[in-house]
N, C-alpha and C positions, 0 to 999 in steps of 0.2 A: 505495501499499500503506500502511497507517495505520501508524505507529509508536507505540509506548505506551511510556512509564515502565515500567520492572520493578522490585519489591521483591520480598525473600526474604520467606517468611511469617512468621520471626522479626521481621520490621521491623512487623509487625501490632501487637505486643505492646511493642516497645521504642521504636517512633517513628510510633505510630499516627496521631497529628495531621498529619503530613506525608504518611502514605498515603492519609489520608482528605482531605485538602486538594487533593491531586493528583487523586483519584477525582472529586472535587466538579468538576474542571475537564473532565477528561476520563477516558476508560476507563486503566486501569493493570491491569498485567499482575502477578501474586502468584505466584511460584515456590514450588513444594512440593518438598521431598525425598522425600514419600512417596506421591506422585500428580502427576496432570496439571496444568498450570498453570490457574489460574483469573483470571478477568477481574472487576474490580471496576469498578463504574460508579453515576452518579447515577440514580435513580429515571427524571428527565427525560432523561436520555440512553437509557435503555432503552424509554420511552415513544416518543421522535423516531425510533428505530430502529426500532420495531413499525409506526410511522404509514407510515414510509417504505417499509416492505415491503408494507403494505396500499396504498398509491398504487401502487407498482409493479404490482402483481397487476391493479388495476383499468386502468394504462395499457396493460399487457400484452393484457388483454382488449379493449381498446378498439382497439389498433394490429393487432389479429389477425383484426379483423371481416372484411375482405377477404383474406383469408390463401392467396389463388390461388399467390401466391410463398413461400411458408412451408416448403416442402420445399429449393425452391435456398436461400434464406436459410441454412437449417440445415445444410445440406452444405457450404455453403462455411465455416461457423463450425467444426462438425464433420464434418473430411471423413471420418473412420471410416463414417459412414452410407452410403457410396458402396459400402461392400461389400455392403449389403441390396438387396434388390429394389426396385424403383420402390414395390410395394404396400407393403412393409414400411417403407420410406424415410418413406412418407405418415403409416402408423402411429406410427412412432417420432416424428415431428415431432409429430403430436397429442398423444401421450400424456405427450413430455417438457414440452409446453407446457402442459399440464393439470394435470399435476404440479407446474409450477413456479408456476402461479397459486395451487394449492392450499397449498403450502408456503410463499409470499408470505402469503396470507390466514390462514393459522394460526400461523406462527411454527415450523413444522415442517419444516425443513431436509431432515431424511431423506426427505420424499416423493418430492423433487425429485431428489436425490443418488441415491437408491437408482432411481429408473426410469431415470436418465440412465448409470447406471452396468451395470445391466440389459441395456440396449439396446448400450452400448458392447461388452460381453463378449459378444451375440449378433453383433456385426459382425466382433468377431474370430474368433470360432468359424467364422463363414461364410468368411471370408477366409483360413484356415487349412485349408479345404476340409472341415470337418466338414458333416454333412447331405448332401452329395453323393450317397452310398450309399442303396439303399433300404431301410427299415427293415424286418423281418420281426417283425410284431405277432405276438404269441402270445394267440389268443381264448380258450383253456379254460383251465380251474382246474388242470391237472396239475403237478406240482413239474417245474419245472426243472432236469437234471443239470450242475454247473459243469462244465467241460473240465478 
């Protein structure tokens, strides 16, 4: 885990040179009373992080060329996937992997995180027994009365 120096937002005006000197060396956290903390870093640090994410996306793509064991690997690291059917396990593994590659390539973390969260919640619903009862689909346009 990365530890960062933390500064209060008021220190940006009172001791800005100290805050900026620390941020030039490594990312620092700026805490605020009226919002979530911010991270202040140099452009060099930001560029390096983005380049690392792009490299990670490329390495994942290369490493999964022979993805015969992808589902086994992922169920080992995400045991909740075992609640899914084998077909859904394969779909989950592929979708999460592709979303992670897209996230790394575009610096949009929400793509991977939302896909992973959706599949985990699906697995939890399956484990809770949802989906075992057949669903009666209504195929007409008539209004349905609530009980």
